[in-house]
C-alpha positions, 0 to 999 in steps of 0.5 A, a space after each residue: 837070175 843066180 841059182 838058188 841055194 833053196 826052194 820054199 814050195 808055198 808063201 805060207 811055209 816057215 821054213 824052206 829046203 836047201 838045194 845045193 851041196 856044201 852049204 856053209 855058215 855066212 853064205 848070203 842065200 838066194 831062195 825062190 818060192 816055186 808057187 809064184 816065182 818070188 825070191 827070198 835072200 838069207 843068211 845062212 846061220 849054220 852049215 846045212 846040208 843038202 836036203 835040210 830045212 832053213 828057217 825063214 824067220 824066227 821060229 820059238 819052241 812049240 811053233 808050228 812048221 809049215 812046210 808045202 803049205 801043211 803043218 809038218 810038225 812043231 819046233 822042240 827048241 828054237 831057231 832064228 833066221 837062216 838056222 838049221 831046222 832038223 831033227 835037233 829042233 823040230 819034231 816032225 808028224 810023220 816020226 
């Protein structure tokens, strides 16, 4: 298997976490769901920094974001599959 560019912790998650430096828009990304070792493929729509989230499916403002199988916040803007998800379009419960 190739080295994944993003990880998803739970099959319930709707975002993954980028785990490589310098991920560029247009990159065909391989992702791994750590709970069950399944793989996903997405195309990055934007440059996404390491540690930031990527949308696994289209997300609308008001949608609940699930990471680690847990509700971590709500979208405040829309994001398509492969889009960067961060403070510009997500309000986390933590902050």
